[in-house]
N, C-alpha and C positions, 0 to 999 in steps of 0.2 A: 504493500500500500504506500510505497514511497512517493509515487507520483501524486497521489491524492492528498497526502499529508501536507504537501507544500502549498496546497490551495485551500486548506481548511484548518481550523483551530480546534480548541478544546470544546467548542459548541457543536461539533459534528455529531449528528445522530443517524439512526438508520431504521429502515423498515424492511419487512420481508414481502416479496411479491411472488405469488403462485398463480398459475393460470392453467386452464384446461386439465384439471386433475383427472376428471372422468373416472371417478371412483366406482369400481365394479365389485360389489360384495359377492357376486356370483362367479368370479374368476376361478377357473379350474373345476367348475361344475358344469353340468349339462346346459345350464342357462347362461353361461358366459357369453359376452358379446365378442364377435369376431368381425373385423373389417371385411365387407363383402368382396372387395376387389382382391384381397390377399388370400388366395386359395391355399397357400402353403401354411398359413398360420394355424396353430392348434391352441385353443384357449380353454377347452372343456375337458382337459385331462389332469389327473392328479399328479402326473409325472413331469409337468412343465415347470420351468423355473419359478420359484415362489416370489421372486422380486419383479416379475413381469416379463412379457415377451412381445416382440414386434408383431403387430397385427391385432393385439389385444389391449383392452383398457386396463387401468391401474388396479392391481390387487391391494388388499389391506396392508400386506407386508411392505409394499413399496411406499404407501402413504405413511405408515409408521416409521419406516426407515428415513424418509425425507424429513419428517418432523423431528426425529431424534437427532439427526445430523444438524438440522437448522438450529436446534436448541443449543448445540455445542458451539457453533460458529457465530451465533447471534442470540445469546442468552436473554437479552433484554431489549427486544425491538420495541420501538415506539408504537407501532401498529402493524397489522398484517393486511395485505390486499389480496383478494381472490377475484381475478378479473374474468369470471364466467366459466361456464361448462364444468361445474363441480362434479357432476354425476355422469355415469356411463352413457354411451350412445344407445339409442333404441330401447328405451324402457318399455314402450308399448309392445315391442316384439316379444316381451315375456308372456304376453297374453294373446297375441295374434295366432290365428290358426295356421298361418303360413307366412313366410318371410315377405311376400308381396303386400301384405296388409300393413307392414311396418312403415315408418315414415322416413327411414334413412335414404330411400331412393330419391326423395324430393319430387316425385311425380305427383302432380296435383290431385289426381283421382285417388291415389293410394293414401295420401294424407287425409283426404276427406273420409275414406273408409275408417281410418283409425280414429278420427275426430268425432265421428258419429256412430261409433261402434258401441255395443253394450258393455264392452270392457274399458271404455275410455275413463270412467271415473276411477276404476281400480288402478289403471295405469298412472293416472295423475297422483293418486294417493301413494303409490309405490315410489314415484319420483320424490315426493315430499319426505317419505320415510328415509330414502337414501341420502337426501340432503341433510336431514336431521342427524343421521348417523355420522356422516362426514364431519359436520360441525361439532359433534360431541367428541370425535377423535382429535380434532384441532384444539378444542377447548381443554382437553386433558393434557396436551403437550404445552399449551400456552394459556394457562387458566386466567391470567390477569391482563391479557393483552387484547386491545380493541381489534376486532376483525371486521373488515369492510368487504361486503360481498356484492358482486354484480351478477345479473341474470345473463346466462348464455342461451344459445338456441337449443342446446340439448338439455337444459334445465327445465324446459317446458315440454309438454306432451300433447300431440305429436311434435316432432322437431319443427321449430320455427312457427308453431301454431299457438296463438294466444288470443283468446276472446276477451276484449276489453268490455267490461260491463257497462251498458248504456251507450256504447259507441258503434256496435255492429248491428245494423238494422235489417233483419230479414223481412222481406215483404210478407203481407198477410197470407198470400197464397204463393209459396216459393216458385211454383212453376208457371206463373203468369209472367213471362219473360219479356221485358221491354214493352209492356202493355201500353204505355203512354208515349213511346218514342221509338225511333229507328235504332237498330243495333249499330254501334260504332264500328266502322270497317277497319279502324286502326288497331284493333286488339284481336289476339288469338290466344287459345289456351290448349293445353294438352288434357284431354278428357278420355279416360279409359284407354290410355296409351296412344291416342291419335290426336293430332293437332286439329283443332276446330276453330273456325272464325266465329265471331259473335252472331252473325246471321245464321250459321249452321247450328249454333247452340239453340237459337230461337226455334228452329224447325224441329229440333229434337224433343222439346218439352211437351209438345202437343199430346203425345201418347204416354207421358210419364205421370205416375202418381206422385204426390208430394212427399211420400215417405221413402222414396227410392234414393239410392246413393247418388245417381246421376242428378236428381233434382237438388240434392244437398250441395253438390259441386256447383251447379249452375247458380244456386242461391248466393254463393260466396263470390261470384264474379259479376253478378248483375250490376253492381254499382260502377264497375269498370266498363262494362259493355253498353250500359244505358245511361250515360252521363247526362243525356238530355232530360231525364226524369229526375227532378229534385226529390230528395228524401221528404217524407211526409211529416217529419218532426224536426226540431231545431238541430241544425248541424253543429252547433257549438254547445257541448254538454255543460251543465252548470259547474261553476268553479268549486262550489262547496261539495265536499266528499265525506262529510262527517257522518252521514247515515249509512255508509257502506260498511259491511262486516265481512270477515274472512269467509264465512259460510256462503255469502252471496257473491263472492268475487272469483269463483272458478279456480284456475291454476294459480293465479296470483295469491288468492287466499290460502291455498295449500302451502305455497312456498313461504308466505308470511308466517303461518303457524309453525312451519319447520324451523324458522329462524327466531321466532318469538316464543320462547318456552315459558309456559305458565305453570309455575310450580304448584299451584293449587289444583290443577287438572292433571292427574297422573296418567290418563289413558285416552287421549284423543285418537280417532281412528287411524290417522297416519302414523301413530307411534306404536302400534301393536306389533311387536316382533318377539314377544315372549317375555318371560319374567326378568331376564337380565338386561332389558332395554336401558341404554344410557341416554340421558336426556340432554346433557350438556348445559349450556346457559344461553340466555337471550342475547342475540346479536342485533335484533331490532327492538325498538321501544314501541310503546303504545302510540306515541306521537308520530312515529314513522308511518303508521297505517294510512294516514290521509293521502299520502302520495304513493305509497307502495301498492295499496289495493287498487288505486286508480290506474297506475301504469308501470309499477315495478321499479320505482326509483326513489331515492332518498339522499339526504346529506348528513355528514357527521362533522361537527366542530371538534378539532383536536387542539391540544396545547401548542403554543408557539405561533398562533395566528393562522393556522391552516384549517380550511374547510374542504373536505373531500366530497365531491358530487359523484355518487354512484348512479350512472344512467343506464337505462334499458335500451340497448341498441337493437334488440330483436325487433322492436317496433319499426325500425327503418330499413331492415334488411331487404334485399332484393327478393328473398324467398318468403317473406312474412305473409301470413294470412290468418284469419280472413281479413279482407281489405276493410279498414275502418273508414267511415264516411267523413270523419273530421280531418282537417288539414294538419292538425296538431294532435296526434294520437296521445291520449292520456294527459294532454296539456303539458307535456314534458318540456317542450321548448319554452313555453311561457314561464314555467317554474325555473328553468335554467337562467333565463334573463333576470327574473326577480331575485333569485338567490345570488347571482353574480353582482347585481346592482347593490344588494345589501352588503356584500363583502367589500365592495369598493367604498361605499359610504361609511363603513365601519372604520376604515383606515388601518394601516399596519397589518393587513391580512392578505392572504393569498388563497387561491383555489387550485385544486388538482382534480382533473376529470378522470374517472375510472369507468371503463366500459368493456364490452366483450368484442363485438365485431367492429373493426376499425373502419372509419369513413374513407375508404380508399379502394384501390384495385387489389385483388388477391394475387399472390406471387406464384401459385402452382397451377391453377386452372386459368389464371388470368381473367377471372370473372369480376364484374362490378359488384361490390359487396353491399352497397346501400343504394336505394332508389334516389335518383338524381335530385328530386325536389327536396328531399330531406338533407342530402349532402349540402346543398346550397344554403339552407337555413342554418345548419350546424356551423358552417364556417363563417357565416355572417355574425353569429353570436360569438364565436371564438375570436374573431377579428375585433369586434366591438369591445370585448373585455380582455384583450390581450395583456393589458397592464396588470391584471390581477391573476391571470392564469399562469401557474408555474409548472404545469406538467399535464400530459395526456397519455394515459396508460391503457393499452388494449392487449388482447390475446387473439384467440380464434384460429390463427394460422399454424399453431404448434411449432413456430420457428422464431429464431432470434433475428429480428429485423427492425427497420425504422422507416418513417416517411417524413419528408421535409419539402417545403415549397421552394422552388427554384424558378427565377425569372417570371414568366407568365403562366406558371402552372396553376392548376385548379386549387390546390392548397396555397393560400396566400403566402407569398415569399416574405411578407412583412411580419409574419408571426414570429414571436420570440421563442416558442416551444415547438419541438417536433412531435410526431406521433411515435411513441416507443412501444414496440411489440416484443413480448417475451415468449420464450419457448414453453412447452407443455410438460406436465408431469407424466402424462400417459405416453408410452412409446408406440402407440398404435400405428403411426405413420412412418415408423423407421427412425425417428429421432431418439436421442438419449433423453431420459427424464432430467428435468432441470428446474431451477428456480433462481431468483435474484435476491441479493442483499443490496439494497439501495441506500446510499449515503446522502444526507441532506443537511442543511443548516436552516435554522429558524428559531424565532422566539428570543434567544439570548444574543443573537447577532446584533451588530451595531445598527443596521438599518431595519431590523425586525422583519426581514423579508424571507419567506420560505424559498429555498433554492435547491434543486436537485444537483448534486455535485458529481457523483460517480456511482458505479455499481460493480459488483462482482457477480459473475455467473457461476453457479455450482451445478455439477451434474453427476449422475450415476451412469456408468457404462452398461447398457443393457446387454451387451455381448458377454459380460462377466458372469452369466448364468445366475447362480444363487448368491453370489457375493453381495455384501451390503456396503461395499466401499463407495463413498462419495468423495469428491474432491473439487477444489476450485478449478474451473476451466480457464477463466481469464478475468482480468480487471480491465474495465473499459479504458481508463486513462493510460494504461500500459500497452494495451493491444493497439490502440489507435494513437500512437505517439506522434503522428504527423500533425495532430492538433493539440499538442501538449500545452502550449502557452495559452490557447483559447480556453481549454478545459480548466486551467488554473484560475482564470478570471471569470469565466461564464458558466462553468459546470456543464450540465447536459442541455445546452441551448441549441436553438435551430442553427445558429452560425457555426457551431462546432460540427454539426452533422452536414452542413453544406460544404464545409472544408473536407470532410471525409468523402462525401459524394464526389467532389471535384477530383480528389486523389484516386477515385475508382475508375476514372476514364482510362481507356486503352493507352498503353505505352508502346508506341511504335507498332501498332496493330496487334498487340498481344495483351493478355489479361494483366492488369496492373497488380502489383503485390498487395495493395490494399483490398481490391476486390477478391483476390484469391483468399486472403485471410478472412474476409467477411464470409465467403462461401464455405469455408472450413468450419465456421461457427453457426451457420444457419440451423443445422440440426443438432446443435449442442454436442458436436463431435470433439475428438481430441484436438488439442491446440495445434493448428497448422496441418491437420491431417484430414483431408476431405473424405477419404474413404471411410474412416470410422464414424463420420457424421451421416453415413448412408446417403450422401448426395453425389451427384455426378461430377467428377473431377474435370470432365471435358466440356468446359463452358466455351462454346465457340462464339463467333461474332454475333450470331443471332441471339444466343443465350445472354450474352453480355448486354445487348441492346434491350432485351426484355427486362433485365434486372434494373438497368438505369432508368427506363421509363416507369417502372413500378415504384422505385424508391424516390423518384424526383417529383412526386406530387400529383400524378394523374389520378383521377377519382372515378371516371366513367369509361366505359368501353370505347366510346368515340374518341376521347382524349388520348387514351392509351394507344389506340391504333394510329392516330395521327402522329403521335410521338415516334412510333416505330417506323412509319413512312419517312419521317424527317431524318431519322438516323440512317435509314436505308439509303436515302438520297445522298446524305453526307458521306456514307461509306463508298458509294459509287464515285463521288467526287474525289475522295482520297485515293481510290484505286487509280483514277486517271492521273492524279498528281504523282502517285508512286510509279506508274508506268513511264511518265515523262522523266522522272528522276532516274529510273533504270536506264532509259535510252541515253540520257546525258552522261551518266556514269560510264556506260560502254563507250561512248564517243571519246570521253576524256581518257579512258584506258588505252584506246587505240593511239591517241596522240602521244601519251607517255611512252608507250612501247616504241613508237617511231623515234622519239627523242632519245630514249635509252640506246637504241640501236645506233643512232648517229654518234652518241657519246662514246659508244664502244669503239667505233672506228677512229675517233679523234683522241682517245685517252693517251696514246703514246706521244702525241704532239704537245698537249698542254694539260697534264694531270691536275695541277693545282686549280686551274680555272674550272675544270670539270667538277671537282669536289665542291667548290663554291656554288656552281650552278645547281648541282643536285640538292644541296641544302635549301636553296631558294625555291626550287620546284616542289620539294616536300612541304614547305610552308604554304605554298599556294594551294596545295591539294587538301589542306586541312579544312 
């Protein structure tokens, strides 16, 4: 920690940051979750490694080991951040009669089957049970530490599916489709495995009863297909949420109950796992219910002038459903503005945003992670309150990454904080389990400003079978020493990451050392060893362009593709320059050869002059 200590003093504190734990209490049993694309993975055998396996979600042994190691290297964290996806993938698949009914495929019709199935309530309660179990495990390891939780897409059942009470308006007769308007030709949807336009959907409903799965699917897209028909009730839900209760709030109520433990009630439905059930402690207060039950978000004031805003990014995801009719789902954006305004007016205070799905492009499938209308509003808010926002922490991608605005990118280049993305604890996608110890200053500092200074990444090598060894993978300020001076003065600022991004550009047509180092760490692999991170070491020009466009602030598919085209054109231009350079070099070589031959003929006549001429020619060729 030498590099960091030069930029911090005795006021330095730290917190722990975990993401995508994906705790699976069914690991090594017949009900264990296995990644569908990984046909080689074995997750349902008692003979598999107890500490986890690629293609599988996190067993309890891995969670326990991570927390035990964390308590050794970070015995007194100021707080702990869990940036979403705390529980296993495909909870509803525990109840589905076949895999196609589960929600992990993201096919709209299959999600609707799970969401309207007779087992949906059981699956939601099971998700709450697993969340409560995980929080009890964390509370046992860190009994007196504040834990701040964000909702991830796999924390709701089905995946990405979350009904907001009072904001999703089904028509009185679900299969009267576009009754008062024409279907919008600009939309199409996958229904029962086939892409259908809005007009085709309208033609399908004539013979459908309103209790069918097809009718339920159509019901959830009607407000997209039939925008000409205004909702029959107020499109702006009342701001007061005091009357909402967990029992009336669906999935959000179940998660709230899992995080808000009531010691007077020893046996709520979601907590029945036998006599030895551990309950843990409350991570949410009764005051949090007003916002959490409305949209799954809340804030927490911490010592040192820091307020953490835990936002529900599932509401803005490109895969989110059912479509809410309100432009501000759950009124979360309104709440963000009001909360940030209060922090600014309070003075000597800073905010940190914690969420799950980052408002950017994904790095693996190159998909747009948020709907564009929500991306625009989010960055408007972040830009407006840039003076009080000290950090933006996200997960979801299971990899060690960042996003920063550059030039005219969609992420404003004027922002002082980047998007920080941490790796996952689950090794399901081939990465090593990891978490971060993040250093910051606040409260006792001269300017009383919260500032992220540095971080350490710690990982367990999943290839070590049953070994419980954990170790520090790298320290940010040491690994990216090309920005050492900026890190000393600015910490984890956007300027620091812009300098790193600049250093990632190709060096003479080859992968830069900085990008190579970054790629070795994406999957939390061994320091400098791409192979052990389970990532492809052969990052060609196309691969490098994809990474640069992803990291440099594109947020929509259109922006990303435009960036790739620009880099492709630049590459062709560079190839032309390189070709001209090769021709010029060959021409100069021919001239030099001719000169040397002439000198060879003349060397017996005037050797001293030849030596002087050669030295001069060598200088000219530099």
